[in-house]
N, C-alpha and C positions, 0 to 999 in steps of 0.2 A: 844771303841765303842761310841766316842763322838757324840752328837747330834742325837743318834738313838731314833726314837719315842718310845712311851710306848709301852711295850711288852704284853698287855692284848689282849684276843681274840676279833675277831670282833663281833660287837653286832647285825649284821643282816647277813642272808645269801645273798651273792652277786653272780652276774653273771660277771665273770672275763674272759676277753679275752686277750691273751698273743701272742706276735709276737717275734720270734727269728729264725734267719736263720740257726742256729745250734741247734741240739738236739741229743742225743746218738741215733745211734752209730756214729755220725759225730760230728767234732768240738773238742773243748777243755772244760775248765772250765766253760764257759759261758752257754754252753748247760746243763750242769749238774745243775747250779744254777736254770734254769727254771724247770728241772726235780724235783728237791727237793722242790722248791717253789710250784709248781703245785701239787705235791704229798701232802703237808701238808694243802694246801688251801682246796683240796678236802676232806681230813680227817677232816677239821673243818665244813664241810658241805656246801662249796661253789661249784657252778656249774662253772667248768673251761675248757676253750678250747684254745688250742695252735696252731697256725698256723706256720709251720716250712717247711724245704726245702725237697723235694722228693730226695730219694738217692737210686739207684739200686733197689733192690726188696723189700724195707721197704713199708709196708702197707700205702695205701693212707689215710685211716682213721682207727684209732684203740683207744682203751682205755688203758691208762697206769697209774696204781696206783690210779685209781679212776677218771682221767681227760682225756678228749678227745684230741687227737693229730691228726691234719690235715696236710698232706705233699702235697704241692703245686709244680708245675713244676719249676726246677731250673737246670742250666747246671753245676751241682756239679759233678767233676770227682774224686776228692781225698777226703777221709774221714778226713784227717788231715789239709788240706790246703783249702782256699777258695780264688780264684782269684777275682779281682775287677769286671770283666764282669759276674762272676757267681753270685756274690753279687747282681748286678744290675738285673739279671733275677728274682732272689727271691723278689727283692723290688717291681718289676712290678706285678708279679703273686700274691704275698701275699696281695698287695693293693686291687687288683680286688677281690679276693677271700674274703677278710676281709669285703668288702662292702656288698657282697652277703650274707655271714654268719651273719652279724650284722642285717640283715632285719629278719632273722628267729631267732637268738639267742637273740638279743636285749641286748646287754651287759650293764652293770652298769658302768664299768670302763675297761680301757685298760692298759695292762702292756707291755712296749716295753723293749726288751733287746738289747741294743746297738742302738742309734739314727740312725746311718748309719750302716747296710742297712734296719733295721726294722721299722724305724719311718714313712715312707710314709703312710703306711695303717692306722696308729693310727692318723696321721695328718688329713687324709681325713675323717676319721669317726668324729673327732672333728669338723671340718668345716661343714660337710653335715648333721651329726646326733646329734651334740652337745654331744658327749660322751667324758668324760674327760680322760686323759691319763697320765701316769708316764713313765719316760725314766730312765732305768737303765744305768749307765755309767760303762764299764767294763775295759776300757784299750785303745785299739787302735782306738776306736770310738772317742776318745778325741784328737784333734789336738795337736801336740807338736813339737818343734823346730828341734828335731834331731831324727826322726822316723826310724825305721827299718821294712820294706825295705826303703831305702833313697828315692825312688820315691814317697813315701807317702807325702813327704813335698810338692810337686806339687798337689797331690791329695787333701790335706788338703786345699790348697789355692784356689782350684776350689770348694771344697764342704762347706767351711766354712759358706758361706751365708745360704746353705740349712740347715746345723747343726744348726746354730742359730735360723732359722725359727722353726725348730722342737723343739728346746729347749724352746723358747719364747712362744709357743703355749701349752706346756705341763701344766698340774696342778702341777706337780712336777718333780724334777730331784733328782735321788739318785746315789751317788757314793758309791763304795764299800770300799773306804778308805779315809782318810783325805788328803793324798798326792794326790790322784786323783781328789778330789774336788778343791784343790789348783791349780792344772794343768788346770782343766776345766775353772776356773775363769779368766784364762789368755786369753780364747776365748771370754767370756763375763763376766766382772766384776760385773755386776749388777743382775745376776741370783742368786736365792736362792737355794742352793743345801743341801738336807739331806744326812747324812751318815749312811748307813746301811750296815754292812759288810757281807761278804760271811760267810758261815758255813760249818759244817761237821756233819755226823751221828755219835754221840758220842758213841752209841751201837756198830755200825759196826767197828769204828776205836778206839778200846779200847787199853789201855796200856798193855805191856807185859814184863815180867821180862828179864833182859839182864845181860851178864857177864861183868865185868869191865875190864877184861883181856882175851878176846877170842882168840883163836888161830890165827884167821884172822879177822881183823876189817872190817866189810861189809859197804860200802858206797853206798847209793842208790839215784839215781835221776830219775825223771819221767817228761816227757813233749813231745811235738811234736818236732820232729827233724827239726827245722828251725833256721836260723841265730839268730833270737830275743831271743831264749832261752839260748844262750850262752854256750852251750856244747863244742864249739871250744875252749874257755878259760880253761874249765876244762882239756881238753886233752892236751893243750899247758903247763899246770902247772904240768903235771904228772912227767916230768923228776926231777923237783925241789921236788916234793912230795916224789918220790922214794928215792932220795938222803938224805932227812931229816926225814922221818918217822922212828920211833924206833920199830914199829911193822909191821908184814905182813899186807896187806890190799888189797882189791879188790873193784872195782867200777862197779856197774850194772846200765846201762842206759835203762829204760823202755819207750818205745814209738817208733813211726815210722814216716817217713816224707821224704820229698825230699832231705834233707840235709845229709841223712845217708851215701851215697857214699863218700862225701867230708870228714865227721867225721872218717870213717874207714881209708881212705887214709891218713888223718892227724895223726892217731894213728900208722899206719904202718911206716911212715916216721920218727916219732919220736921214734920208737922202744919200744912203750909201750903197745902193744897188750896184753901182758900177764897180764896186770893189769886192764884191762877193758873188760866188757862183754856187747854187745849189744843184749838186750832180745827181742826186737821188741815190738809190741802192746801186751797188756795184757788186757783180759777182766776185767771190773770194779770190777766184784765180787771177782776177784782174787787179787786185789791191797792190801787189808788188810794184806794177807799173806806176800806180798813182804815187806811191811813195818815192819811186825813182825820180819822178818828174818835180817833186817838191824840194824846197829849200829849208823850211821849218816845219815842225809838226807842233800843233797846239791842242791841249785837251782841257777845258775849263770846268770839269766836272765838279759837282758839289759833294759827291761820294763815289768810291771805287773799292774794288777788292785789290786786284793787280791788273790793270788794264792791258790786254793784249795788243791793242794797237799802239800803245806806248813802246812796248817791247819790239814790235815789228818795225816801227819807225826808227828806233835806235838800231836795229839790225842792218837797216839799208843806209845808215850813216847820217840821220837827221839829228839836229839840235832840237831839244824839247822845250816848249813853253807850256807849263801846266799849273794847276791849282795844287796846293799843298794839302793833299788828302792821302788816306791810307794807300800803300802800295806804291803810289806815284813818287812820294817823297824818299822811297828806297831805291828808286831807279835813277832819279835825277838828282844831281849835285849841283847847286847853284855856282855858277861861274866856270863849271867844269865841262858839263854836257848840257847845260840848258839854265832856265831861269824858272822860279816858282813864285806864285803869288797866293795870297788867301783866297779861298773859295768865295766867290761872289763879289770880289773886290775889282770893280771895272777899272779904276785908275791904276791899280797894280798890274792888272793884265795889260793895259795899254803901255804901261812903262816897260814891262818885260819884253812884250812883242816888238816895240820900237827898238829896244836895245838891240835885238837880234836881226831886225831887218836891216839896221845901220851897221852890223858889226863887220861885214865883209870877212876878211881872212879869219878872224877869231871864230866866226860862225863855222867854217869849215873845220877848224881844229876841235870845236865842241862836237861836231859830228863824228870825227874820228874818236873821240873819246866815248861816245855812245856805243859805237862797235865794240871797243874793248870791254866796256862795262856789261855788255849783254851776252858776251860769249859763254859764261857759265849756264845760261838759261835754255840751251838747246833741249828740245822736248824729249829726246832720248835719255838724257840724263835725269830729267824730271820723272819720266816714267819708271826709270830704274829705282829712283828714291821711293815711289810708291810701292813698287813690287818688294823692295827691301823691308818696308814696313809691313806689308802682308805677311811675308815670312816670319817677321818677329811675332806678329799677333797669332799666327797659326801655330808657331812652335810653343808659345806660351800655353795656348789652348790644348795642345797635345800633352805638354808636361803636367797641366792641371788635371786632365782626365786620368792620365796614368798614375 
């Protein structure tokens, strides 16, 4: 947690407005980040409002865990994937709604999750109402040279001036990992970026005893079924894993998405369907049980910010097999609490997973190391780090005005 601001509570009650195009039940980890931060901000006595996307029959306005959630019109069709044009509709409607809400709410500070598509409303509030804002950098909102899907390369080229404008007008940028900060500085080397990691609920995702030699080693992975998550590499590695694993094993994939059909077909073509189970989407409240029933957690992503699923798996005492990408390589130390392979490396994935399937007692010790490494990442501490940063920004603004 390098460069994380101090983790004391905020010294004053604040009015905090948040923008995020994703919020449960839609989206992935970024939506849950805003959920947990909003929850802990409200518990600390702050007045919090979140503007997110309308989806199906979700309430237009409701109170969740002590903070207000406003859902604005957006052409969102899929809970797991948001197309570019759907993001654009959120950007427009949230900007308009944010200006209207700000007249009544009069926020002290604005928290943006992902500069694109959520930064437009905060940018306008800063220009027209002089409200400072922070931008959370979570992953695909940061331009990169080899994105997935590939057409994002052209999208980044088009949007980079907009992204830089949003960043430069922000009072602070916050990356959820050191690796993501380094990547963001390739877009603008002069920006100052704080690092505050994502977190987990240590009470909910608590460690559980496991056997060193179970009858079947259970491997778990969780994520949206899209190419970027890399589940295709896991399936392609299965013939090698079957050949070299010394114990029976099974793999459970929890999640849904547009790539499901391709993954099922790939497993059938490789003849490995008996070793893999597609569990579909699971309510967040049931995820702790999934982790507790597993022996190993794997995430073969091509790109991440700091995946909540890895943090949660570590909290329950699981060793991690994962690709060496931003965020993950800061959580997993090879040979200590897991193994890492290069993204897209099928042979490396197979080698790492076989090592842990065959590890026995060493696998249990790795899981215990995961528990120790994840203790500083409790959401309450992470929320206080954000609140302390808000105080610093508002104190500077006050001194500048005086």
